[in-house]
Kinemage of the C-alpha trace (Angstrom):
@kinemage 1
@onewidth
@group {chain A} dominant
@subgroup {mainchain}
@vectorlist {calphas} color= white
{ca unk a 1} P 0.000 0.000 0.000
{ca unk a 2} L 0.961 3.582 -0.476
{ca unk a 3} L 2.166 5.475 2.563
{ca unk a 4} L -0.076 8.447 1.827
{ca unk a 5} L -3.420 7.554 0.296
{ca unk a 6} L -4.121 3.860 0.967
{ca unk a 7} L -3.702 2.873 -2.700
{ca unk a 8} L -1.586 -0.028 -3.826
{ca unk a 9} L 1.136 0.906 -6.325
{ca unk a 10} L -0.793 -0.447 -9.353
{ca unk a 11} L -4.018 1.452 -8.533
{ca unk a 12} L -3.890 4.361 -10.982
{ca unk a 13} L -7.606 5.038 -11.271
{ca unk a 14} L -8.350 8.747 -11.198
{ca unk a 15} L -4.693 9.777 -11.325
{ca unk a 16} L -3.287 12.042 -14.028
{ca unk a 17} L -1.864 9.824 -16.764
{ca unk a 18} L -1.496 12.111 -19.764
{ca unk a 19} L -3.263 11.838 -23.103
{ca unk a 20} L -4.905 8.593 -24.191
{ca unk a 21} L -3.753 7.309 -27.576
{ca unk a 22} L -6.860 6.206 -29.464
{ca unk a 23} L -5.314 4.882 -32.680
{ca unk a 24} L -5.743 1.236 -33.514
{ca unk a 25} L -2.747 -1.064 -33.605
{ca unk a 26} L -2.069 -4.572 -34.788
{ca unk a 27} L -1.468 -7.258 -32.219
{ca unk a 28} L 1.532 -9.547 -32.508
{ca unk a 29} L 0.758 -13.220 -33.090
{ca unk a 30} L 1.981 -14.139 -29.594
{ca unk a 31} L -0.344 -11.526 -28.053
{ca unk a 32} L -3.320 -13.016 -29.894
{ca unk a 33} L -2.319 -16.456 -28.652
{ca unk a 34} L -2.050 -15.270 -25.041
{ca unk a 35} L -5.516 -13.731 -25.313
{ca unk a 36} L -6.933 -16.948 -26.795
{ca unk a 37} L -5.282 -19.056 -24.091
{ca unk a 38} L -6.798 -16.861 -21.390
{ca unk a 39} L -10.261 -17.201 -22.946
{ca unk a 40} L -9.909 -20.984 -23.262
{ca unk a 41} L -8.581 -21.438 -19.726
{ca unk a 42} L -11.276 -19.310 -18.117
{ca unk a 43} L -13.983 -21.012 -20.213
{ca unk a 44} L -12.710 -24.389 -18.952
{ca unk a 45} L -12.910 -23.085 -15.368
{ca unk a 46} L -9.164 -23.273 -14.694
{ca unk a 47} L -9.168 -19.725 -13.326
{ca unk a 48} L -11.154 -16.500 -13.420
{ca unk a 49} L -10.407 -12.974 -14.552
{ca unk a 50} L -10.053 -12.186 -10.838
{ca unk a 51} L -7.240 -14.748 -10.690
{ca unk a 52} L -5.618 -13.104 -13.704
{ca unk a 53} L -5.777 -9.728 -11.993
{ca unk a 54} L -4.536 -11.106 -8.629
{ca unk a 55} L -1.287 -12.383 -10.123
{ca unk a 56} L -0.741 -9.197 -12.153
{ca unk a 57} L -1.305 -7.023 -9.079
{ca unk a 58} L 1.152 -9.161 -7.098
{ca unk a 59} L 3.972 -8.642 -9.634
{ca unk a 60} L 5.371 -5.685 -7.735
{ca unk a 61} L 6.101 -2.254 -9.152
{ca unk a 62} L 9.428 -3.122 -10.821
{ca unk a 63} L 8.080 -5.977 -12.933
{ca unk a 64} L 4.719 -4.327 -13.511
{ca unk a 65} L 6.335 -1.223 -15.004
{ca unk a 66} L 8.847 -3.167 -17.134
{ca unk a 67} L 6.408 -5.674 -18.631
{ca unk a 68} L 4.030 -4.950 -21.472
{ca unk a 69} L 0.300 -5.585 -21.103
{ca unk a 70} L 0.459 -9.047 -22.671
{ca unk a 71} L 3.714 -9.939 -20.938
{ca unk a 72} L 1.815 -9.429 -17.668
{ca unk a 73} L -0.999 -11.576 -19.025
{ca unk a 74} L 1.261 -14.451 -20.084
{ca unk a 75} L 2.914 -14.422 -16.646
{ca unk a 76} L -0.476 -14.466 -14.937
{ca unk a 77} L -2.014 -17.129 -17.181
{ca unk a 78} L 1.019 -19.349 -16.609
{ca unk a 79} L 0.911 -18.887 -12.813
{ca unk a 80} L -2.822 -19.577 -12.709
{ca unk a 81} L -2.497 -22.727 -14.846
{ca unk a 82} L 0.271 -24.035 -12.576
{ca unk a 83} L -1.884 -23.311 -9.515
{ca unk a 84} L -4.823 -25.100 -11.178
{ca unk a 85} L -2.654 -28.187 -11.786
{ca unk a 86} L -2.861 -27.964 -15.581
{ca unk a 87} L 0.894 -28.658 -15.673
{ca unk a 88} L 3.846 -28.649 -13.311
{ca unk a 89} L 6.951 -26.481 -13.272
{ca unk a 90} L 9.032 -29.459 -14.453
{ca unk a 91} L 6.637 -30.107 -17.338
{ca unk a 92} L 6.824 -26.425 -18.284
{ca unk a 93} L 10.641 -26.491 -18.140
{ca unk a 94} L 10.718 -29.564 -20.383
{ca unk a 95} L 8.415 -27.969 -22.941
{ca unk a 96} L 10.418 -24.729 -22.902
{ca unk a 97} L 13.642 -26.659 -23.573
{ca unk a 98} L 11.928 -28.484 -26.439
{ca unk a 99} L 10.711 -25.230 -27.979
{ca unk a 100} L 14.134 -23.577 -27.565
{ca unk a 101} L 15.757 -26.485 -29.422
{ca unk a 102} L 13.531 -25.765 -32.428
{ca unk a 103} L 15.357 -22.522 -33.210
{ca unk a 104} L 14.594 -18.868 -32.698
{ca unk a 105} L 12.531 -18.305 -35.837
{ca unk a 106} L 9.843 -20.144 -37.719
{ca unk a 107} L 12.253 -20.245 -40.672
{ca unk a 108} L 14.932 -22.068 -38.703
{ca unk a 109} L 12.367 -24.563 -37.545
{ca unk a 110} L 11.076 -25.146 -41.072
{ca unk a 111} L 14.594 -25.662 -42.441
{ca unk a 112} L 15.571 -28.331 -39.917
{ca unk a 113} L 15.557 -31.979 -40.906
{ca unk a 114} L 12.353 -33.999 -40.799
{ca unk a 115} L 13.583 -35.725 -37.642
{ca unk a 116} L 13.759 -32.428 -35.761
{ca unk a 117} L 11.284 -31.712 -32.956
{ca unk a 118} L 9.764 -28.784 -34.860
{ca unk a 119} L 8.962 -30.946 -37.876
{ca unk a 120} L 7.082 -33.354 -35.668
{ca unk a 121} L 9.406 -36.154 -36.716
{ca unk a 122} L 10.967 -38.828 -34.581
{ca unk a 123} L 14.464 -38.944 -33.092
{ca unk a 124} L 15.106 -42.612 -33.986
């Protein structure tokens, strides 16, 4: 909480924030996927929008200010899915290592041999 007005650091409602930019913008593919994952997970009852907000509000001011809107969302969705038992930290670590091995771009992944993990092939 704030020392002066009882607000938590993320509570900006009613404070001066400068002009609001109203122009439309395109969303990155990963942002669309995070949004879709949140919709699917909440529809399946794995967590609620209140759970999403709880984790975001618990980030702390340093992380909150450094992360983009959807970076906060992906952190929160992940934390909520772990708490719901959808997967474990070790399962997540294994999947992240698998994805990292695919390469840093879709092009690298597509150019790998058919036996590569990104091609869906086998490692025989």
